[in-house]
Short mmCIF file of the C-alpha atoms (twelve columns), coordinates in Angstrom:
data_MODEL
# 
_entry.id   MODEL 
# 
loop_
_atom_site.group_PDB 
_atom_site.id 
_atom_site.type_symbol 
_atom_site.label_atom_id 
_atom_site.label_alt_id 
_atom_site.label_comp_id 
_atom_site.label_asym_id 
_atom_site.label_seq_id 
_atom_site.Cartn_x 
_atom_site.Cartn_y 
_atom_site.Cartn_z 
_atom_site.pdbx_PDB_model_num 
ATOM 1   C CA . MET A 1   139.783 174.237 156.309 1 
ATOM 2   C CA . ASN A 2   136.419 173.465 154.562 1 
ATOM 3   C CA . SER A 3   135.039 169.850 154.493 1 
ATOM 4   C CA . SER A 4   136.258 168.891 151.015 1 
ATOM 5   C CA . SER A 5   139.910 169.984 151.874 1 
ATOM 6   C CA . ILE A 6   139.528 167.712 154.768 1 
ATOM 7   C CA . LEU A 7   138.276 164.669 152.799 1 
ATOM 8   C CA . ARG A 8   141.029 165.244 150.402 1 
ATOM 9   C CA . LEU A 9   143.822 165.399 153.093 1 
ATOM 10  C CA . THR A 10  142.093 162.471 154.651 1 
ATOM 11  C CA . LEU A 11  141.944 160.278 151.402 1 
ATOM 12  C CA . PHE A 12  145.764 161.217 150.781 1 
ATOM 13  C CA . VAL A 13  146.741 160.057 154.109 1 
ATOM 14  C CA . LEU A 14  145.002 156.677 153.529 1 
ATOM 15  C CA . LEU A 15  146.616 156.079 150.122 1 
ATOM 16  C CA . THR A 16  149.919 156.689 151.545 1 
ATOM 17  C CA . ALA A 17  149.611 154.407 154.508 1 
ATOM 18  C CA . VAL A 18  148.720 151.470 151.846 1 
ATOM 19  C CA . PHE A 19  151.486 152.371 150.029 1 
ATOM 20  C CA . VAL A 20  153.900 152.349 152.555 1 
ATOM 21  C CA . THR A 21  152.605 149.047 153.829 1 
ATOM 22  C CA . GLY A 22  152.935 147.452 150.673 1 
ATOM 23  C CA . LEU A 23  156.598 148.653 150.349 1 
ATOM 24  C CA . ILE A 24  157.275 147.199 153.688 1 
ATOM 25  C CA . ALA A 25  155.499 143.756 152.793 1 
ATOM 26  C CA . TYR A 26  157.348 143.587 149.652 1 
ATOM 27  C CA . SER A 27  160.782 144.306 151.038 1 
ATOM 28  C CA . HIS A 28  160.155 141.696 153.630 1 
ATOM 29  C CA . SER A 29  159.036 139.291 150.997 1 
ATOM 30  C CA . ARG A 30  162.280 139.529 149.259 1 
ATOM 31  C CA . GLY A 31  164.597 140.066 152.292 1 
ATOM 32  C CA . TYR A 32  164.858 136.148 152.860 1 
ATOM 33  C CA . SER A 33  168.167 135.158 154.542 1 
ATOM 34  C CA . GLY A 34  169.596 131.833 153.951 1 
ATOM 35  C CA . ASN A 35  170.617 131.437 157.349 1 
ATOM 36  C CA . GLU A 36  167.306 130.665 158.646 1 
ATOM 37  C CA . SER A 37  165.810 127.440 159.317 1 
ATOM 38  C CA . GLN A 38  162.265 125.876 160.310 1 
ATOM 39  C CA . VAL A 39  161.348 122.699 161.805 1 
ATOM 40  C CA . ASP A 40  157.705 121.501 162.247 1 
ATOM 41  C CA . ASP A 41  158.706 119.350 165.373 1 
ATOM 42  C CA . THR A 42  161.524 118.300 167.273 1 
ATOM 43  C CA . ASP A 43  162.167 114.779 164.911 1 
ATOM 44  C CA . ALA A 44  162.340 116.855 161.974 1 
ATOM 45  C CA . MET A 45  165.632 117.642 160.133 1 
ATOM 46  C CA . VAL A 46  165.604 120.939 158.290 1 
ATOM 47  C CA . THR A 47  168.898 122.392 156.596 1 
ATOM 48  C CA . VAL A 48  169.153 125.860 154.573 1 
ATOM 49  C CA . ASP A 49  171.916 126.120 151.853 1 
ATOM 50  C CA . ASP A 50  171.236 129.481 150.456 1 
ATOM 51  C CA . LEU A 51  167.851 129.313 148.698 1 
ATOM 52  C CA . ILE A 52  167.685 125.615 148.922 1 
ATOM 53  C CA . ARG A 53  165.792 124.170 151.931 1 
ATOM 54  C CA . LYS A 54  165.658 120.560 152.836 1 
ATOM 55  C CA . TYR A 55  163.411 118.254 155.032 1 
ATOM 56  C CA . GLU A 56  164.131 114.797 156.099 1 
ATOM 57  C CA . ARG A 57  162.123 112.370 157.830 1 
ATOM 58  C CA . GLN A 58  162.031 108.675 158.668 1 
ATOM 59  C CA . PHE A 59  158.948 106.406 160.034 1 
ATOM 60  C CA . THR A 60  158.859 103.012 161.288 1 
ATOM 61  C CA . VAL A 61  155.722 101.138 159.764 1 
ATOM 62  C CA . GLN A 62  154.575 97.773  158.673 1 
ATOM 63  C CA . GLU A 63  153.594 96.750  155.482 1 
ATOM 64  C CA . GLY A 64  150.034 97.343  154.380 1 
ATOM 65  C CA . GLY A 65  150.112 101.059 155.432 1 
ATOM 66  C CA . GLU A 66  149.423 103.836 153.545 1 
ATOM 67  C CA . ILE A 67  151.359 107.426 152.658 1 
ATOM 68  C CA . ILE A 68  149.188 110.494 152.158 1 
ATOM 69  C CA . VAL A 69  150.919 113.526 150.407 1 
ATOM 70  C CA . GLU A 70  149.260 116.762 149.864 1 
ATOM 71  C CA . ALA A 71  151.353 119.496 148.256 1 
ATOM 72  C CA . ASP A 72  151.519 122.782 146.649 1 
ATOM 73  C CA . ALA A 73  154.036 122.902 143.739 1 
ATOM 74  C CA . GLY A 74  155.290 119.332 144.343 1 
ATOM 75  C CA . THR A 75  157.092 116.803 142.021 1 
ATOM 76  C CA . ILE A 76  156.642 113.444 143.922 1 
ATOM 77  C CA . LYS A 77  158.856 110.370 143.172 1 
ATOM 78  C CA . ILE A 78  157.887 107.094 145.220 1 
ATOM 79  C CA . ASP A 79  159.829 103.956 145.118 1 
ATOM 80  C CA . SER A 80  160.002 100.673 147.146 1 
ATOM 81  C CA . TRP A 81  162.979 99.221  149.352 1 
ATOM 82  C CA . ASP A 82  163.321 96.131  151.767 1 
ATOM 83  C CA . LYS A 83  162.872 98.059  154.922 1 
ATOM 84  C CA . ASN A 84  159.850 98.539  157.339 1 
ATOM 85  C CA . GLU A 85  160.474 102.247 157.149 1 
ATOM 86  C CA . VAL A 86  159.088 105.276 155.189 1 
ATOM 87  C CA . SER A 87  161.642 107.680 154.066 1 
ATOM 88  C CA . VAL A 88  160.734 111.337 153.036 1 
ATOM 89  C CA . VAL A 89  163.015 113.935 151.643 1 
ATOM 90  C CA . VAL A 90  161.513 117.051 150.430 1 
ATOM 91  C CA . GLU A 91  163.886 119.741 148.385 1 
ATOM 92  C CA . ILE A 92  162.522 123.161 148.247 1 
ATOM 93  C CA . ASP A 93  164.020 125.485 145.689 1 
ATOM 94  C CA . GLY A 94  162.934 129.054 144.907 1 
ATOM 95  C CA . SER A 95  163.845 132.301 143.895 1 
ATOM 96  C CA . ASP A 96  162.494 134.621 146.482 1 
ATOM 97  C CA . SER A 97  160.495 134.263 149.662 1 
ATOM 98  C CA . ARG A 98  158.040 131.880 148.546 1 
ATOM 99  C CA . ALA A 99  160.874 129.174 149.182 1 
ATOM 100 C CA . GLU A 100 160.926 130.482 152.843 1 
ATOM 101 C CA . LYS A 101 157.272 130.306 153.171 1 
ATOM 102 C CA . TYR A 102 156.798 126.782 151.935 1 
ATOM 103 C CA . LYS A 103 156.362 124.666 154.979 1 
ATOM 104 C CA . VAL A 104 156.102 120.890 155.137 1 
ATOM 105 C CA . GLU A 105 154.344 119.048 158.217 1 
ATOM 106 C CA . PHE A 106 154.377 115.283 158.777 1 
ATOM 107 C CA . SER A 107 152.456 113.049 160.888 1 
ATOM 108 C CA . GLN A 108 152.069 109.465 161.718 1 
ATOM 109 C CA . GLU A 109 148.974 107.712 163.189 1 
ATOM 110 C CA . GLY A 110 149.425 103.982 163.162 1 
ATOM 111 C CA . ASN A 111 150.472 102.760 160.046 1 
ATOM 112 C CA . THR A 112 149.474 106.010 157.952 1 
ATOM 113 C CA . ILE A 113 151.693 108.476 157.117 1 
ATOM 114 C CA . THR A 114 150.737 112.143 156.074 1 
ATOM 115 C CA . VAL A 115 153.073 114.728 154.421 1 
ATOM 116 C CA . ILE A 116 151.792 118.137 153.716 1 
ATOM 117 C CA . GLY A 117 153.401 120.742 152.099 1 
ATOM 118 C CA . LYS A 118 152.043 124.347 151.712 1 
ATOM 119 C CA . VAL A 119 152.895 127.831 151.203 1 
ATOM 120 C CA . ARG A 120 152.360 129.463 154.603 1 
ATOM 121 C CA . ASP A 121 151.733 133.155 154.162 1 
ATOM 122 C CA . LYS A 122 149.601 135.037 156.978 1 
ATOM 123 C CA . SER A 123 150.689 138.386 155.640 1 
ATOM 124 C CA . PHE A 124 148.009 140.964 154.403 1 
ATOM 125 C CA . PHE A 125 149.887 141.694 151.141 1 
ATOM 126 C CA . LYS A 126 150.772 138.159 149.554 1 
ATOM 127 C CA . TRP A 127 153.889 138.728 147.237 1 
ATOM 128 C CA . HIS A 128 154.231 135.527 145.094 1 
ATOM 129 C CA . VAL A 129 157.033 136.692 142.874 1 
ATOM 130 C CA . GLY A 130 159.583 134.391 141.144 1 
ATOM 131 C CA . ASN A 131 159.642 130.332 140.792 1 
ATOM 132 C CA . LEU A 132 158.876 127.745 143.465 1 
ATOM 133 C CA . GLU A 133 159.730 123.798 143.180 1 
ATOM 134 C CA . ALA A 134 159.546 121.343 145.910 1 
ATOM 135 C CA . ILE A 135 160.633 117.862 145.035 1 
ATOM 136 C CA . TYR A 136 159.559 114.883 147.106 1 
ATOM 137 C CA . THR A 137 161.579 111.678 147.240 1 
ATOM 138 C CA . ILE A 138 159.844 108.788 149.148 1 
ATOM 139 C CA . TYR A 139 160.594 105.269 149.956 1 
ATOM 140 C CA . THR A 140 158.011 103.007 151.212 1 
ATOM 141 C CA . PRO A 141 158.023 99.244  151.909 1 
ATOM 142 C CA . LYS A 142 157.147 97.451  148.618 1 
ATOM 143 C CA . LYS A 143 153.575 96.341  150.028 1 
ATOM 144 C CA . PHE A 144 152.324 99.703  150.693 1 
ATOM 145 C CA . ASN A 145 149.245 102.181 149.639 1 
ATOM 146 C CA . SER A 146 149.966 105.577 148.275 1 
ATOM 147 C CA . ARG A 147 147.824 108.782 147.680 1 
ATOM 148 C CA . VAL A 148 149.112 111.750 146.080 1 
ATOM 149 C CA . ASN A 149 147.510 115.181 145.307 1 
ATOM 150 C CA . THR A 150 149.730 117.889 144.116 1 
ATOM 151 C CA . SER A 151 148.816 121.430 142.760 1 
ATOM 152 C CA . GLY A 152 151.933 121.477 140.304 1 
ATOM 153 C CA . GLY A 153 154.383 119.022 139.592 1 
ATOM 154 C CA . ASN A 154 154.803 115.306 138.099 1 
ATOM 155 C CA . ILE A 155 154.172 112.063 139.848 1 
ATOM 156 C CA . ASP A 156 156.267 109.170 139.269 1 
ATOM 157 C CA . ALA A 157 156.064 105.760 141.129 1 
ATOM 158 C CA . LYS A 158 157.243 102.240 140.720 1 
ATOM 159 C CA . ASN A 159 157.752 98.954  142.447 1 
ATOM 160 C CA . LEU A 160 154.492 99.078  144.818 1 
ATOM 161 C CA . ILE A 161 152.024 96.466  145.857 1 
ATOM 162 C CA . GLY A 162 148.708 98.263  146.926 1 
ATOM 163 C CA . LYS A 163 146.401 101.144 145.718 1 
ATOM 164 C CA . ALA A 164 148.244 103.859 143.991 1 
ATOM 165 C CA . ASP A 165 145.812 107.119 143.535 1 
ATOM 166 C CA . TYR A 166 147.478 110.080 142.107 1 
ATOM 167 C CA . THR A 167 146.347 113.515 141.050 1 
ATOM 168 C CA . THR A 168 148.089 116.537 139.718 1 
ATOM 169 C CA . SER A 169 146.692 119.643 138.383 1 
ATOM 170 C CA . GLY A 170 149.800 120.676 136.276 1 
ATOM 171 C CA . GLY A 171 152.185 117.646 135.259 1 
ATOM 172 C CA . ASN A 172 152.553 114.369 134.137 1 
ATOM 173 C CA . VAL A 173 151.735 111.032 135.680 1 
ATOM 174 C CA . GLN A 174 153.987 107.994 135.254 1 
ATOM 175 C CA . VAL A 175 153.787 104.511 137.047 1 
ATOM 176 C CA . GLN A 176 155.402 101.155 136.503 1 
ATOM 177 C CA . LYS A 177 155.309 97.766  138.036 1 
ATOM 178 C CA . ILE A 178 152.374 98.370  140.312 1 
ATOM 179 C CA . GLU A 179 150.271 95.579  141.569 1 
ATOM 180 C CA . GLY A 180 147.151 97.160  142.638 1 
ATOM 181 C CA . GLU A 181 144.215 99.358  141.850 1 
ATOM 182 C CA . VAL A 182 145.734 102.307 139.999 1 
ATOM 183 C CA . ILE A 183 144.116 105.881 139.650 1 
ATOM 184 C CA . LEU A 184 145.766 108.383 137.558 1 
ATOM 185 C CA . SER A 185 144.551 111.853 137.112 1 
ATOM 186 C CA . THR A 186 146.189 115.154 135.615 1 
ATOM 187 C CA . SER A 187 144.597 118.724 134.389 1 
ATOM 188 C CA . GLY A 188 147.760 119.347 132.270 1 
ATOM 189 C CA . GLY A 189 149.982 116.475 131.160 1 
ATOM 190 C CA . ASN A 190 150.542 113.105 129.903 1 
ATOM 191 C CA . VAL A 191 149.635 109.747 131.649 1 
ATOM 192 C CA . ASP A 192 151.835 106.727 131.257 1 
ATOM 193 C CA . ALA A 193 151.186 103.281 133.039 1 
ATOM 194 C CA . ALA A 194 153.145 100.187 132.320 1 
ATOM 195 C CA . ASP A 195 153.199 96.917  133.857 1 
ATOM 196 C CA . ILE A 196 150.259 97.039  135.898 1 
ATOM 197 C CA . THR A 197 148.367 93.831  137.458 1 
ATOM 198 C CA . GLY A 198 145.074 95.403  138.542 1 
ATOM 199 C CA . THR A 199 142.483 97.827  137.430 1 
ATOM 200 C CA . VAL A 200 143.762 101.180 135.832 1 
ATOM 201 C CA . ASP A 201 141.834 104.152 135.609 1 
ATOM 202 C CA . ALA A 202 143.600 106.865 133.926 1 
ATOM 203 C CA . GLU A 203 142.356 110.339 133.059 1 
ATOM 204 C CA . THR A 204 143.922 113.759 131.616 1 
ATOM 205 C CA . SER A 205 142.406 116.827 130.310 1 
ATOM 206 C CA . GLY A 206 145.716 117.957 128.176 1 
ATOM 207 C CA . GLY A 207 147.813 115.186 127.000 1 
ATOM 208 C CA . ASP A 208 148.232 111.613 125.822 1 
ATOM 209 C CA . VAL A 209 147.138 108.374 127.859 1 
ATOM 210 C CA . VAL A 210 149.544 105.606 127.171 1 
ATOM 211 C CA . LEU A 211 148.411 102.285 128.998 1 
ATOM 212 C CA . GLU A 212 150.929 99.379  128.254 1 
ATOM 213 C CA . SER A 213 151.128 95.511  129.471 1 
ATOM 214 C CA . ILE A 214 148.108 95.644  131.762 1 
ATOM 215 C CA . VAL A 215 146.544 92.799  133.425 1 
ATOM 216 C CA . GLY A 216 142.880 94.017  134.414 1 
ATOM 217 C CA . ASN A 217 140.233 96.134  133.365 1 
ATOM 218 C CA . VAL A 218 141.273 99.426  131.905 1 
ATOM 219 C CA . LYS A 219 139.878 103.267 131.209 1 
ATOM 220 C CA . GLY A 220 141.770 105.804 129.411 1 
ATOM 221 C CA . PHE A 221 140.324 109.222 128.731 1 
ATOM 222 C CA . THR A 222 141.873 112.418 127.364 1 
ATOM 223 C CA . SER A 223 140.305 115.591 126.052 1 
ATOM 224 C CA . GLY A 224 143.146 116.730 124.347 1 
ATOM 225 C CA . GLY A 225 145.382 113.879 122.924 1 
ATOM 226 C CA . ASP A 226 145.795 110.309 121.746 1 
ATOM 227 C CA . VAL A 227 144.747 107.153 123.761 1 
ATOM 228 C CA . GLU A 228 146.949 104.107 123.529 1 
ATOM 229 C CA . ILE A 229 146.033 101.136 125.341 1 
ATOM 230 C CA . ILE A 230 148.508 98.208  124.357 1 
ATOM 231 C CA . GLY A 231 148.890 94.545  125.609 1 
ATOM 232 C CA . VAL A 232 145.902 94.794  127.645 1 
ATOM 233 C CA . ASP A 233 144.123 91.449  129.296 1 
ATOM 234 C CA . GLY A 234 141.015 93.009  130.452 1 
ATOM 235 C CA . ARG A 235 137.732 94.926  129.585 1 
ATOM 236 C CA . VAL A 236 138.513 98.229  127.919 1 
ATOM 237 C CA . LYS A 237 136.963 101.480 127.946 1 
ATOM 238 C CA . GLY A 238 138.426 104.653 126.470 1 
ATOM 239 C CA . GLY A 239 137.991 107.965 124.525 1 
ATOM 240 C CA . THR A 240 139.209 111.065 123.344 1 
ATOM 241 C CA . SER A 241 137.875 114.447 122.058 1 
ATOM 242 C CA . GLY A 242 140.969 115.461 120.034 1 
ATOM 243 C CA . GLY A 243 143.110 112.555 118.937 1 
ATOM 244 C CA . ASN A 244 143.186 108.925 117.785 1 
ATOM 245 C CA . VAL A 245 142.540 105.684 119.664 1 
ATOM 246 C CA . THR A 246 144.624 102.341 119.613 1 
ATOM 247 C CA . VAL A 247 143.676 99.348  121.235 1 
ATOM 248 C CA . LYS A 248 145.720 96.066  121.238 1 
ATOM 249 C CA . VAL A 249 144.359 93.287  123.301 1 
ATOM 250 C CA . SER A 250 146.776 90.308  124.174 1 
ATOM 251 C CA . GLY A 251 144.074 88.131  125.986 1 
ATOM 252 C CA . GLU A 252 140.654 87.182  125.291 1 
ATOM 253 C CA . ASN A 253 138.035 89.913  124.302 1 
ATOM 254 C CA . LYS A 254 136.788 90.797  127.637 1 
ATOM 255 C CA . GLY A 255 134.784 93.814  126.144 1 
ATOM 256 C CA . ILE A 256 136.029 97.152  124.241 1 
ATOM 257 C CA . ASP A 257 134.172 100.381 124.357 1 
ATOM 258 C CA . VAL A 258 135.960 103.317 122.596 1 
ATOM 259 C CA . GLU A 259 135.248 106.527 120.917 1 
ATOM 260 C CA . THR A 260 136.667 109.804 119.631 1 
ATOM 261 C CA . SER A 261 135.279 113.021 118.080 1 
ATOM 262 C CA . GLY A 262 138.366 113.913 116.182 1 
ATOM 263 C CA . GLY A 263 140.416 111.053 114.886 1 
ATOM 264 C CA . ASP A 264 140.637 107.334 114.119 1 
ATOM 265 C CA . ILE A 265 140.561 104.194 115.954 1 
ATOM 266 C CA . GLU A 266 142.413 100.808 115.498 1 
ATOM 267 C CA . ILE A 267 141.379 97.672  117.277 1 
ATOM 268 C CA . PHE A 268 143.907 94.795  117.305 1 
ATOM 269 C CA . VAL A 269 142.480 91.267  118.606 1 
ATOM 270 C CA . LYS A 270 143.632 87.765  118.555 1 
ATOM 271 C CA . GLU A 271 142.434 85.273  115.873 1 
ATOM 272 C CA . GLY A 272 139.588 83.248  117.154 1 
ATOM 273 C CA . ILE A 273 138.093 85.705  119.502 1 
ATOM 274 C CA . GLY A 274 134.341 86.354  119.514 1 
ATOM 275 C CA . ALA A 275 132.413 89.616  119.561 1 
ATOM 276 C CA . ASP A 276 129.360 91.308  119.039 1 
ATOM 277 C CA . VAL A 277 130.677 94.313  116.651 1 
ATOM 278 C CA . ASP A 278 129.060 97.797  116.717 1 
ATOM 279 C CA . ALA A 279 131.268 100.302 114.990 1 
ATOM 280 C CA . GLU A 280 130.236 103.667 113.221 1 
ATOM 281 C CA . THR A 281 131.793 106.699 111.855 1 
ATOM 282 C CA . SER A 282 130.582 110.170 110.359 1 
ATOM 283 C CA . GLY A 283 133.752 110.862 108.706 1 
ATOM 284 C CA . GLY A 284 135.321 107.749 107.359 1 
ATOM 285 C CA . SER A 285 135.098 104.109 106.952 1 
ATOM 286 C CA . VAL A 286 134.789 100.962 108.798 1 
ATOM 287 C CA . ASP A 287 137.104 97.940  108.268 1 
ATOM 288 C CA . CYS A 288 137.536 94.839  109.731 1 
ATOM 289 C CA . ASP A 289 140.043 92.235  108.979 1 
ATOM 290 C CA . LEU A 290 138.278 89.249  110.705 1 
ATOM 291 C CA . PRO A 291 135.206 87.531  109.278 1 
ATOM 292 C CA . VAL A 292 132.115 88.805  110.225 1 
ATOM 293 C CA . THR A 293 128.320 87.865  109.963 1 
ATOM 294 C CA . VAL A 294 126.931 91.028  109.035 1 
ATOM 295 C CA . ARG A 295 123.546 92.194  110.694 1 
ATOM 296 C CA . GLY A 296 121.301 94.780  108.855 1 
ATOM 297 C CA . LYS A 297 122.611 96.559  105.660 1 
ATOM 298 C CA . VAL A 298 126.076 96.997  104.563 1 
ATOM 299 C CA . ARG A 299 127.377 100.331 104.841 1 
ATOM 300 C CA . GLU A 300 130.924 101.955 104.180 1 
ATOM 301 C CA . SER A 301 130.690 104.124 107.267 1 
ATOM 302 C CA . GLU A 302 129.325 101.222 109.902 1 
ATOM 303 C CA . LEU A 303 129.471 97.649  110.777 1 
ATOM 304 C CA . HIS A 304 127.124 95.565  112.847 1 
ATOM 305 C CA . GLY A 305 127.576 91.968  113.170 1 
ATOM 306 C CA . LYS A 306 129.063 88.852  115.024 1 
ATOM 307 C CA . ILE A 307 132.730 87.787  114.862 1 
ATOM 308 C CA . ASN A 308 132.984 84.026  115.348 1 
ATOM 309 C CA . GLY A 309 129.345 83.481  116.300 1 
ATOM 310 C CA . GLY A 310 129.505 86.549  118.754 1 
ATOM 311 C CA . GLY A 311 130.983 87.289  122.041 1 
ATOM 312 C CA . ASN A 312 131.661 90.459  124.350 1 
ATOM 313 C CA . PRO A 313 131.053 93.693  122.549 1 
ATOM 314 C CA . ILE A 314 133.216 95.525  120.428 1 
ATOM 315 C CA . HIS A 315 131.870 99.093  120.489 1 
ATOM 316 C CA . ALA A 316 133.718 101.638 118.414 1 
ATOM 317 C CA . ASN A 317 132.464 105.295 117.319 1 
ATOM 318 C CA . THR A 318 134.048 108.190 115.648 1 
ATOM 319 C CA . THR A 319 132.883 111.466 114.228 1 
ATOM 320 C CA . GLY A 320 136.023 112.409 112.513 1 
ATOM 321 C CA . GLY A 321 138.051 109.575 111.211 1 
ATOM 322 C CA . SER A 322 138.183 105.834 110.182 1 
ATOM 323 C CA . ILE A 323 137.601 102.649 112.090 1 
ATOM 324 C CA . ARG A 324 139.953 99.509  111.617 1 
ATOM 325 C CA . ILE A 325 139.446 96.101  113.401 1 
ATOM 326 C CA . ALA A 326 142.681 93.955  112.642 1 
ATOM 327 C CA . LEU A 327 144.366 90.914  113.848 1 
ATOM 328 C CA . LEU A 328 146.948 91.372  116.531 1 
ATOM 329 C CA . LYS A 329 150.369 90.140  115.116 1 
# 
C-alpha cells in the first residue's frame, strides 16, 4: 500500500471516529430520563416530574441581608413576607437535555444568600437543542437587599426596602413599591418602575423606559424606544436615540436634562417654579406655556431664558422633533 493510500485510510478512520462520537453524544443529550434527580447538598430538595425539575430551599436570615442571583435562562420574581427567612423555589422546564444539565447551587454566608443557576455541560460535544426556561420565585424579609443577573428572562420585584440591582440580557424589568436605591438594566426589553422612594437608574438597549411616582433623583435612557418619567419629585436626566421623551415633575424643579435624536420632548412642571431654560431642536419648534425672560435672539427652533427669575436648569435637545414646556394639570 503506497503512502497516499495510507493517508486516505487514516483520514477516513479519523472522520468516522468523529462522526460516531458525535452520534453518541447526541443520543445521550436526547436520552434524558424523568426518573433522575440532582441535589447540590443534603439540605436541597429536588423533585423531577417528566421534564420539569424543581429546587426548593429555605434559609434563616435577619433583616438587612442580601440575596444574590446569577442565572442562565432565568425569570426572577421577588416579593417580601413577614418572616426572617428567604425562600427560593426554582422550576426548570425544558424540552431536551438542557433541562437535565441546568443545575442550581445554593450557599449562605452570614446574612447573604447566593443562588447560582447554570447549564453545566462537560461533554466535548455540547448539543443545546430545544427550549429551556427556569423560573425563580423568591421571598425575603421586607428589609432586604437584592442583586440579580440573568442571561435570558424577565425580572419582577416588589414590596422591598433595600438596594435593588437588576440586570437581564434578554427580558423586561419591572419593579414597584421599593424603598432604596434602584438600578435596572436590560439589553432587550422594557423597564418599568413605579412607587419608588430612592434614586432610580434605568437603562435599556431595546425598549421603553417608564418611571412613575418616584421620590428621588431619576435617570432613564433607551436606545430604541420612548422615555416616560411621570410624577417625579427629584432631579431628572434621560434620553433616547429613537423615540419621544415625556417628563412630568410633581415637586419643585430640581433640574431636568433630557434629549432625543428621533422624537419630541414634552416637559410638564408646576406653576410658580423657577428655571433657567436652554432648549434647542434641529427639526421642529420650541414652545413654552410659562412666561420666559428671553436671553439672546428669539428663534422658533430654540429658547434660552429664565422662568420666574431663574432656578435649576431645564435643558432639552432634539434633532428630530419639537419641544414643549407646559404646566402640569
